[in-house]
C-alpha positions as CSV (number, residue, x, y, z in Angstrom):
1,M,-95.6,-6.5,-85.6
2,T,-95.1,-9.1,-82.9
3,N,-96.8,-12.5,-82.9
4,I,-99.5,-13.1,-80.3
5,L,-100.0,-16.7,-79.1
6,K,-103.5,-18.2,-79.3
7,M,-105.5,-18.7,-76.1
8,D,-104.9,-22.4,-75.8
9,K,-101.1,-21.9,-76.2
10,T,-101.2,-19.2,-73.5
11,I,-103.1,-21.5,-71.1
12,L,-100.7,-24.3,-71.8
13,I,-97.7,-22.2,-70.9
14,Q,-99.3,-21.0,-67.7
15,Q,-100.2,-24.5,-66.7
16,L,-96.7,-25.8,-67.3
17,L,-95.2,-22.9,-65.3
18,Q,-97.6,-23.8,-62.4
19,L,-96.2,-27.3,-62.5
20,G,-92.7,-25.9,-62.0
21,W,-91.3,-26.4,-65.5
22,S,-88.4,-24.3,-66.6
23,Y,-88.4,-22.0,-69.7
24,R,-85.9,-24.4,-71.3
25,Q,-88.0,-27.5,-70.7
26,I,-91.1,-25.8,-72.1
27,E,-89.2,-24.6,-75.1
28,R,-88.0,-28.1,-75.8
29,E,-91.4,-29.6,-75.5
30,T,-93.6,-27.0,-77.3
31,G,-91.2,-25.2,-79.6
32,I,-91.9,-21.8,-78.2
33,R,-88.9,-19.6,-77.6
34,R,-87.9,-18.8,-74.0
35,E,-88.2,-15.1,-74.7
36,T,-91.9,-15.5,-75.7
37,I,-92.5,-17.7,-72.6
38,A,-91.2,-15.0,-70.4
39,K,-93.6,-12.5,-71.8
40,Y,-96.5,-14.8,-70.8
41,D,-95.2,-15.6,-67.3
42,P,-97.5,-14.0,-64.8
43,R,-94.8,-14.2,-62.1
44,R,-92.5,-11.9,-64.1
45,S,-93.3,-8.2,-64.1
46,K,-90.6,-7.1,-66.5
47,P,-88.5,-8.8,-69.2
48,A,-85.0,-9.8,-68.4
49,K,-82.4,-7.3,-69.4
50,V,-79.2,-8.4,-71.2
51,P,-76.1,-6.9,-69.5
52,T,-74.4,-4.3,-71.6
53,G,-70.7,-4.2,-72.3
54,C,-70.3,-8.0,-72.6
55,P,-67.8,-9.2,-75.2
56,P,-69.1,-11.4,-78.0
57,V,-69.3,-15.1,-77.5
58,A,-66.5,-15.7,-79.9
59,E,-64.1,-13.6,-77.8
60,N,-64.9,-15.6,-74.7
61,R,-64.3,-18.9,-76.3
62,P,-61.1,-20.5,-75.2
63,K,-58.4,-20.8,-77.8
64,C,-57.4,-24.3,-79.1
65,P,-53.9,-25.5,-78.5
66,P,-51.5,-25.2,-81.4
67,G,-51.8,-27.9,-83.9
68,E,-55.4,-28.7,-83.1
69,I,-58.5,-27.8,-85.0
70,D,-61.6,-26.2,-83.4
71,A,-64.3,-28.8,-83.8
72,S,-67.0,-26.1,-84.0
73,L,-65.3,-24.5,-87.0
74,S,-64.9,-27.7,-89.0
75,T,-67.2,-28.5,-91.8
76,L,-69.3,-31.6,-91.7
77,S,-68.0,-34.3,-94.1
78,P,-68.2,-38.1,-93.9
79,S,-65.0,-39.5,-92.5
80,P,-64.6,-43.1,-93.7
81,T,-63.7,-45.6,-91.1
82,R,-62.2,-47.9,-93.8
83,I,-60.5,-47.3,-97.1
84,P,-63.3,-47.3,-99.7
85,T,-62.9,-49.5,-102.8
86,R,-65.1,-47.3,-104.8
87,V,-65.6,-43.5,-104.5
88,S,-69.2,-42.2,-104.8
89,N,-69.9,-39.7,-107.5
90,A,-71.7,-37.6,-104.9
91,S,-68.6,-37.4,-102.6
92,I,-67.2,-34.3,-104.4
93,Y,-70.4,-32.4,-103.2
94,A,-70.1,-33.6,-99.6
95,G,-70.0,-30.0,-98.3
96,E,-73.1,-28.9,-100.1
97,I,-74.9,-32.2,-99.1
98,A,-74.0,-31.7,-95.4
99,Q,-75.4,-28.1,-95.4
100,K,-78.6,-29.3,-97.0
101,L,-79.0,-32.1,-94.5
102,E,-78.5,-29.6,-91.6
103,V,-81.6,-27.7,-92.8
104,G,-83.6,-30.9,-93.1
105,L,-83.8,-31.5,-96.8
106,S,-84.6,-35.0,-98.1
107,A,-82.3,-37.0,-100.4
108,Q,-84.7,-36.4,-103.3
109,R,-84.6,-32.7,-102.8
110,I,-80.8,-32.7,-102.5
111,Y,-80.5,-34.7,-105.7
112,Q,-82.8,-32.2,-107.5
113,D,-80.7,-29.2,-106.3
114,L,-77.4,-30.9,-107.3
115,V,-78.8,-31.4,-110.9
116,A,-80.0,-27.8,-111.1
117,D,-77.1,-26.1,-109.5
118,F,-74.1,-28.3,-110.5
119,A,-75.4,-30.3,-113.5
120,F,-74.8,-33.5,-111.5
121,A,-74.7,-36.5,-113.8
122,G,-75.1,-39.2,-111.3
123,S,-78.3,-41.0,-110.4
124,Y,-80.8,-40.4,-107.5
125,D,-79.8,-43.8,-106.0
126,C,-76.2,-42.6,-105.9
127,V,-77.2,-39.5,-103.8
128,K,-79.5,-41.6,-101.6
129,R,-76.8,-44.1,-100.8
130,F,-74.3,-41.3,-99.9
131,V,-76.9,-39.6,-97.7
132,R,-77.6,-42.9,-95.9
133,K,-73.9,-43.5,-95.2
134,F,-73.4,-39.9,-94.2
135,K,-76.2,-40.1,-91.6
136,K,-74.7,-43.3,-90.1
137,R,-71.4,-41.4,-89.6
138,T,-73.1,-38.5,-87.8
139,P,-75.5,-40.1,-85.3
140,H,-78.1,-38.1,-83.5
141,L,-78.0,-38.0,-79.7
142,V,-81.2,-38.9,-78.1
143,G,-81.7,-38.1,-74.4
144,H,-83.9,-39.9,-71.8
145,M,-86.9,-38.0,-70.4
146,H,-87.4,-38.7,-66.7
147,A,-90.6,-37.9,-64.8
148,L,-91.5,-37.6,-61.2
149,P,-94.3,-39.7,-59.6
150,G,-97.7,-38.6,-60.9
151,E,-96.2,-36.0,-63.2
152,E,-96.7,-37.5,-66.6
153,A,-98.6,-40.2,-68.7
154,Q,-98.2,-41.0,-72.4
155,V,-101.1,-42.1,-74.7
156,D,-101.2,-43.8,-78.0
157,F,-103.3,-46.3,-80.1
158,G,-102.2,-49.6,-81.6
159,R,-103.8,-52.3,-83.7
160,G,-105.6,-55.0,-81.7
161,A,-106.2,-58.7,-82.3
162,P,-108.9,-59.6,-84.9
163,V,-112.4,-59.6,-83.6
164,L,-115.5,-61.2,-85.3
165,K,-117.8,-58.5,-86.6
166,N,-120.6,-59.0,-89.1
167,G,-119.5,-62.5,-90.0
168,R,-115.8,-61.7,-90.5
169,Y,-112.8,-60.9,-88.5
170,Q,-111.7,-57.2,-88.3
171,Q,-108.9,-55.5,-86.5
172,P,-110.0,-53.0,-83.9
173,W,-107.8,-50.4,-82.1
174,F,-106.6,-50.6,-78.6
175,F,-106.0,-47.5,-76.4
176,K,-102.8,-47.5,-74.3
177,I,-101.9,-45.1,-71.5
178,V,-98.6,-45.5,-69.6
179,L,-97.6,-43.7,-66.4
180,S,-94.1,-42.5,-67.1
181,Y,-92.7,-43.1,-63.6
182,S,-93.9,-46.5,-62.7
183,R,-94.7,-47.8,-66.2
184,H,-98.1,-49.0,-65.0
185,S,-100.6,-49.0,-67.9
186,Y,-104.2,-49.4,-68.9
187,E,-105.5,-50.9,-72.2
188,E,-108.9,-50.8,-73.8
189,V,-110.0,-52.1,-77.2
190,V,-112.3,-49.9,-79.3
191,W,-113.6,-49.7,-82.8
192,K,-113.0,-45.9,-83.4
193,Q,-110.6,-43.2,-82.5
194,D,-113.1,-40.4,-82.4
195,V,-112.9,-37.7,-79.7
196,E,-115.8,-39.1,-77.6
197,T,-114.1,-42.6,-77.5
198,F,-110.8,-41.0,-76.8
199,I,-112.2,-39.1,-73.8
200,R,-114.1,-42.1,-72.4
201,C,-111.0,-44.2,-72.5
202,H,-109.2,-41.5,-70.5
203,E,-112.0,-41.6,-67.9
204,H,-111.8,-45.4,-67.6
205,A,-108.0,-45.2,-67.2
206,F,-108.2,-42.5,-64.5
207,A,-110.8,-44.6,-62.7
208,E,-108.5,-47.7,-62.9
209,F,-105.5,-45.6,-61.7
210,G,-107.5,-44.0,-58.9
211,G,-106.2,-40.5,-59.9
212,V,-105.1,-38.2,-62.7
213,P,-101.5,-37.4,-63.8
214,A,-100.5,-33.8,-64.1
215,V,-99.5,-33.9,-67.8
216,I,-100.8,-36.1,-70.7
217,R,-98.4,-36.5,-73.6
218,Y,-100.1,-37.7,-76.8
219,D,-99.7,-38.0,-80.5
220,N,-101.1,-35.6,-83.0
221,L,-104.3,-37.5,-83.7
222,K,-107.4,-35.5,-84.7
223,S,-109.1,-36.4,-81.4
224,G,-106.5,-34.4,-79.5
225,V,-105.0,-31.9,-82.1
226,L,-106.8,-30.2,-85.0
227,D,-103.7,-28.7,-86.5
228,A,-100.4,-30.3,-85.8
229,N,-98.4,-27.1,-86.2
230,L,-94.7,-27.3,-85.3
231,F,-94.8,-24.2,-83.1
232,E,-98.4,-23.6,-82.3
233,P,-100.6,-26.7,-82.5
234,E,-104.4,-26.1,-82.3
235,L,-105.9,-28.4,-79.7
236,N,-109.3,-30.1,-80.2
237,P,-111.6,-27.8,-78.2
238,L,-113.6,-30.7,-76.8
239,Y,-110.4,-32.5,-75.6
240,A,-109.1,-29.2,-74.1
241,E,-112.4,-28.8,-72.2
242,F,-112.1,-32.4,-70.9
243,A,-108.5,-31.7,-69.8
244,K,-109.7,-28.6,-67.9
245,H,-112.5,-30.7,-66.3
246,A,-110.1,-33.5,-65.3
247,G,-107.3,-31.3,-64.1
248,F,-104.4,-32.3,-66.4
249,V,-102.3,-30.4,-69.0
250,P,-102.6,-31.8,-72.6
251,L,-99.1,-31.7,-74.2
252,P,-99.0,-32.9,-77.9
253,C,-95.7,-34.2,-79.2
254,L,-93.9,-32.4,-82.0
255,P,-94.8,-33.7,-85.5
256,R,-92.8,-36.7,-86.6
257,K,-91.2,-37.1,-83.2
258,P,-92.5,-40.5,-81.8
259,E,-89.5,-40.7,-79.5
260,H,-91.0,-37.9,-77.4
261,K,-93.5,-40.5,-76.1
262,G,-91.2,-43.5,-76.3
263,K,-92.7,-45.2,-73.2
264,T,-96.1,-45.7,-74.7
265,E,-94.5,-46.4,-78.2
266,S,-92.6,-49.3,-76.7
267,G,-95.7,-50.2,-74.5
268,V,-97.8,-50.6,-77.6
269,G,-95.3,-52.9,-79.2
270,Y,-95.0,-54.9,-75.9
271,T,-98.8,-55.3,-75.8
272,K,-99.0,-56.5,-79.4
273,D,-96.2,-59.1,-79.0
274,N,-96.8,-60.3,-75.5
275,A,-100.6,-60.1,-75.1
276,L,-102.3,-60.2,-78.5
277,K,-100.0,-61.8,-81.1
278,G,-101.6,-64.8,-82.7
279,L,-105.0,-64.5,-81.0
280,K,-108.5,-64.0,-82.3
281,F,-111.6,-63.0,-80.3
282,E,-115.4,-63.5,-80.8
283,S,-116.2,-60.0,-79.4
284,L,-114.8,-56.8,-78.2
285,E,-115.7,-57.6,-74.7
286,A,-113.8,-60.9,-74.8
287,E,-110.6,-59.1,-76.0
288,N,-110.9,-56.4,-73.3
289,A,-111.4,-59.1,-70.6
290,H,-108.2,-60.8,-71.9
291,L,-106.3,-57.6,-71.7
292,R,-107.4,-56.9,-68.1
293,N,-106.3,-60.4,-67.1
294,W,-103.0,-60.0,-68.9
295,N,-102.3,-56.6,-67.2
296,K,-103.2,-58.1,-63.8
297,N,-101.1,-61.2,-64.1
298,V,-98.3,-60.3,-66.5
299,A,-97.8,-56.6,-67.2
300,R,-98.0,-55.2,-63.7
301,T,-96.1,-58.0,-62.0
302,R,-93.0,-57.9,-64.3
303,I,-89.7,-56.4,-63.4
304,H,-89.3,-53.6,-65.9
305,G,-86.2,-53.7,-68.1
306,T,-85.3,-50.0,-67.6
307,T,-86.2,-49.4,-63.9
308,K,-85.3,-52.9,-62.7
309,R,-88.2,-52.7,-60.3
310,Q,-91.7,-54.3,-60.2
311,V,-94.2,-52.1,-62.0
312,W,-97.1,-52.7,-59.5
313,A,-95.0,-52.1,-56.4
314,V,-93.7,-48.8,-57.7
315,F,-97.2,-47.7,-58.7
316,I,-98.8,-48.5,-55.4
317,N,-96.0,-47.2,-53.1
318,E,-94.8,-44.2,-55.0
319,E,-96.9,-43.0,-57.9
320,K,-100.6,-43.5,-56.9
321,P,-100.3,-41.2,-53.8
322,A,-98.9,-38.5,-56.1
323,L,-101.8,-38.6,-58.6
324,K,-104.4,-35.8,-58.6
325,P,-107.8,-36.7,-57.3
326,L,-110.5,-37.8,-59.7
327,P,-113.1,-35.2,-60.9
328,A,-116.3,-35.1,-58.8
329,T,-118.6,-35.6,-61.8
330,P,-118.2,-37.3,-65.2
331,F,-117.4,-35.1,-68.1
332,A,-120.5,-33.9,-70.0
333,Y,-119.7,-34.7,-73.6
334,F,-120.9,-32.2,-76.1
335,Q,-120.8,-31.6,-79.8
336,I,-119.2,-28.6,-81.5
337,G,-120.5,-26.6,-84.4
338,Q,-120.6,-23.2,-86.2
339,R,-123.8,-21.2,-86.6
340,T,-124.8,-17.8,-88.1
341,V,-127.0,-15.6,-85.9
342,L,-130.4,-15.2,-87.7
343,D,-132.2,-11.9,-88.3
344,D,-134.5,-12.6,-85.2
345,G,-131.4,-12.9,-82.9
346,H,-131.5,-16.7,-82.7
347,I,-129.4,-19.7,-83.9
348,E,-130.7,-23.1,-84.9
349,V,-129.5,-26.2,-83.1
350,K,-131.2,-29.6,-84.0
351,G,-134.5,-27.8,-85.1
352,A,-134.7,-25.6,-81.9
353,Y,-133.9,-21.9,-81.7
354,Y,-131.8,-20.2,-79.0
355,S,-131.3,-16.5,-78.6
356,V,-128.1,-14.5,-78.4
357,S,-127.6,-10.7,-78.1
358,H,-129.3,-8.8,-80.9
359,K,-125.9,-7.1,-81.5
360,L,-124.5,-10.3,-83.0
361,I,-127.0,-10.7,-85.8
362,G,-125.3,-11.9,-88.9
363,Q,-122.1,-13.0,-87.1
364,R,-120.6,-16.5,-86.9
365,V,-120.6,-18.1,-83.4
366,Q,-119.4,-21.4,-82.0
367,V,-121.9,-23.8,-80.4
368,R,-121.3,-26.5,-77.9
369,F,-124.4,-28.6,-77.2
370,N,-125.5,-31.9,-75.8
371,A,-128.8,-33.4,-74.6
372,E,-129.0,-31.0,-71.6
373,T,-127.4,-27.6,-72.5
374,V,-126.5,-25.3,-75.3
375,K,-123.5,-22.9,-75.0
376,I,-122.8,-20.2,-77.5
377,L,-119.3,-18.8,-77.6
378,I,-117.3,-16.1,-79.3
379,N,-113.5,-16.2,-79.0
380,H,-113.7,-19.0,-76.4
381,Q,-116.0,-16.8,-74.2
382,V,-119.6,-17.9,-73.4
383,V,-122.1,-15.3,-74.6
384,A,-125.3,-17.3,-74.1
385,F,-126.4,-20.3,-72.2
386,H,-129.7,-22.3,-72.6
387,R,-131.3,-25.5,-71.5
388,T,-132.0,-27.8,-74.4
389,I,-135.6,-27.6,-75.7
390,E,-137.8,-29.6,-78.2
391,P,-137.4,-29.0,-81.9
392,G,-139.6,-26.2,-83.2
393,R,-139.5,-24.3,-79.9
394,F,-137.8,-21.0,-79.1
395,S,-135.7,-20.3,-76.0
396,T,-135.4,-16.5,-75.7
397,N,-133.6,-14.6,-73.0
398,K,-135.1,-11.1,-72.6
399,E,-131.7,-9.6,-71.9
400,H,-130.7,-10.5,-75.5
401,L,-133.5,-8.3,-76.9
402,P,-133.2,-4.5,-77.4
403,E,-135.1,-2.3,-74.9
404,G,-138.8,-2.2,-75.6
405,F,-138.7,-5.2,-77.9
406,C,-141.6,-7.5,-77.0
407,R,-142.5,-10.9,-78.4
408,T,-146.0,-11.6,-76.9
409,I,-149.3,-9.6,-76.8
410,E,-149.3,-9.4,-73.0
411,E,-145.7,-8.2,-72.9
412,T,-146.5,-5.5,-75.4
413,K,-149.6,-4.4,-73.4
414,R,-147.6,-4.2,-70.2
415,Y,-144.8,-2.3,-71.9
416,L,-147.1,0.3,-73.5
417,L,-149.1,1.0,-70.3
418,S,-145.9,1.3,-68.3
419,R,-144.7,4.0,-70.8
420,L,-148.0,5.9,-70.4
421,A,-147.8,5.6,-66.6
422,E,-144.5,7.5,-66.8
423,I,-146.3,10.4,-68.3
424,G,-149.2,10.5,-65.9
425,P,-152.3,8.8,-64.5
426,H,-154.7,10.3,-67.1
427,C,-152.6,9.0,-69.9
428,Q,-152.5,5.5,-68.4
429,Q,-156.3,5.5,-67.9
430,A,-156.7,6.6,-71.5
431,G,-154.5,3.8,-72.7
432,E,-156.4,1.2,-70.7
433,E,-159.7,2.4,-72.1
434,I,-158.2,2.3,-75.7
435,I,-157.1,-1.3,-75.2
436,Q,-160.4,-2.3,-73.6
437,T,-162.5,-1.0,-76.5
438,R,-160.2,-1.7,-79.5
439,G,-157.9,-4.6,-78.4
440,Q,-154.7,-5.1,-80.3
441,L,-155.6,-2.4,-82.8
442,G,-155.4,0.1,-80.0
443,F,-151.6,-0.6,-79.6
444,R,-151.0,1.6,-82.6
445,A,-153.1,4.4,-81.1
446,I,-151.1,4.2,-77.9
447,R,-147.8,4.3,-79.8
448,G,-149.1,7.5,-81.5
449,I,-149.8,9.1,-78.1
450,L,-146.3,8.2,-77.0
451,Q,-145.0,10.0,-80.2
452,L,-147.0,13.1,-79.1
453,Y,-145.0,13.1,-75.8
454,K,-141.8,13.9,-77.9
455,K,-143.5,17.1,-79.1
456,Y,-145.7,18.2,-76.1
457,S,-145.0,18.3,-72.4
458,A,-146.4,15.8,-69.9
459,E,-148.8,18.4,-68.5
460,T,-150.3,19.2,-71.9
461,L,-150.7,15.5,-72.8
462,E,-152.3,14.8,-69.4
463,Q,-154.8,17.6,-69.9
464,A,-155.6,16.4,-73.4
465,C,-156.2,12.8,-72.2
466,C,-158.3,14.0,-69.3
467,Q,-160.6,16.1,-71.5
468,A,-160.8,13.2,-74.1
469,K,-162.2,11.0,-71.3
470,Q,-164.7,13.6,-70.2
471,I,-166.1,14.0,-73.7
472,H,-166.1,10.2,-74.2
473,S,-163.7,10.4,-77.2
474,V,-160.5,8.7,-76.2
475,R,-158.9,8.5,-79.6
476,Y,-155.5,9.4,-80.9
477,H,-156.8,12.1,-83.3
478,T,-158.9,13.7,-80.5
479,I,-156.0,13.8,-78.1
480,K,-153.7,15.2,-80.8
481,A,-156.3,17.9,-81.7
482,L,-156.6,18.8,-78.0
483,C,-152.9,19.2,-77.7
484,E,-152.8,21.5,-80.7
485,N,-155.7,23.7,-79.5
486,R,-154.5,25.1,-76.2
487,Q,-157.6,27.3,-75.8
488,Y,-159.4,24.5,-73.9
489,D,-159.0,25.4,-70.3
490,L,-159.6,22.4,-68.0
491,D,-159.9,22.3,-64.3
492,L,-157.8,19.3,-63.4
493,D,-157.7,19.9,-59.6
494,D,-160.3,17.2,-59.0
495,G,-160.0,15.5,-62.3
496,K,-163.5,17.0,-63.3
497,T,-164.8,20.0,-65.4
498,A,-167.5,22.3,-63.9
499,F,-170.4,22.6,-66.4
500,L,-172.9,25.6,-66.4
501,Q,-176.3,24.6,-65.2
502,H,-178.2,27.8,-65.9
503,H,-177.9,30.2,-68.9
504,E,-180.2,32.1,-71.2
505,I,-179.4,29.8,-74.1
506,I,-179.8,26.7,-72.0
507,R,-183.2,25.2,-71.8
508,S,-184.4,23.7,-68.5
509,P,-185.2,20.0,-68.0
510,Q,-188.9,21.0,-67.6
511,D,-188.9,22.5,-71.1
512,Y,-187.6,19.2,-72.5
513,Q,-190.3,17.3,-70.6
514,L,-193.1,19.4,-71.9
515,Y,-191.7,19.0,-75.4
516,A,-191.6,15.2,-75.1
517,Q,-195.3,15.1,-73.8
518,A,-196.5,17.3,-76.7
519,L,-194.6,15.0,-79.1
520,Q,-196.4,11.9,-77.7
521,Q,-199.9,13.5,-78.1
522,I,-199.2,14.4,-81.7
523,T,-198.1,10.9,-82.4
524,K,-201.3,9.4,-80.8
525,Q,-203.5,11.7,-82.9
526,G,-201.8,10.6,-86.0
527,E,-202.5,7.0,-85.3
């Protein structure tokens, strides 16, 4: 089973490829193998094929001249530069120590393994001293990372000068961002390192620069990275959304690799020593004003020690024109949370209720909300969007409800009558009469009529409703009985039934009139 990269890692690879980064450069910065990067490259339709018939690498390697030793085959062992006056007890295990150092084991772990595997009798300090000397004799090569104008900026936090707060001096943090090409920087003192403060500092820096760099390299602080995994770090979703809004690629450094953002690391130290050392301030605003003045008169006007050029001149002439344009609108900050969809198809956010699809009842969803909007997501995909409402209110999208599901009396009335109208006009008129005479209680009678439609044809139900109206008995039980007794033959041509006017068993109106007059006379005589 092959590993599948998470969505944020896939997006990061595609963004870096769009910037023109090579597979090797992306592998060095993210830890993802080049073979995996190729699979996610949209420009590459098929994976590269390895030529067959090639001899092994060892066969292609040039042979060493006689009398010389191949450096790649030699084992790592400390070669003393002077004759030692005392030999370390750990020196006899130099080969084993070298192998363990290559896989990244600490001196304490190496000491524990020597005791367990070889019954080493020396002390931990003995191993620690030997490891320290061994590392000095095998230095690690560190390369310089160069950036084009507008390509990269590096971000970090440092401790600021003490500020008076609540009657005593406390140390705040200062945010530092350095443009990698010109070394132009922006500093801002804050009390917190939360994600909202982190984002607002970015916005202020971009406004000061007049543009946005293509890549932001930053440390693994929680405001930017939730899980500082070596191969697949999990970005803070809020910071990732801000990066998409501003138009830059967020690139966290590998864990425990501060040299990957050496420009801002040295910049933080330069700010501490040159701008803030030995100072105290009465307010955060006073320290920020001091840093702005220091940047304007000192930091940007200096000749940088590495580039040998003035920082401000390089920024104005070369880097500022290469920056991306500022976003048209400020970033709408939002909060993130997890919610479970309730039985009524809603989730609760700050006392208000917002609908999602009824198919998601009981599932966990992600919520992003602020003072204006509420977004509901599953697997980074928006499944519902609402405007923020007052606590205690419901925001319901009818598309989220199953077909025929109604939440108000008027909606239920319209739905039931529309269903009767699909059967025929007599059924619709019967439903309107039922609701007019019985109100909400008539809804159940109409649902019963709709159930009859599953058993009888539309013509039979239309005839039954028409006759029920004619006999002034529009009730569910009457219509059901009429459907069951098909012997009633109705003339529906005009919507009326022809009644007999004359028959031997039918008395005439005159007979009823004479009967009524006789009854009145009997009543008067009795009085």
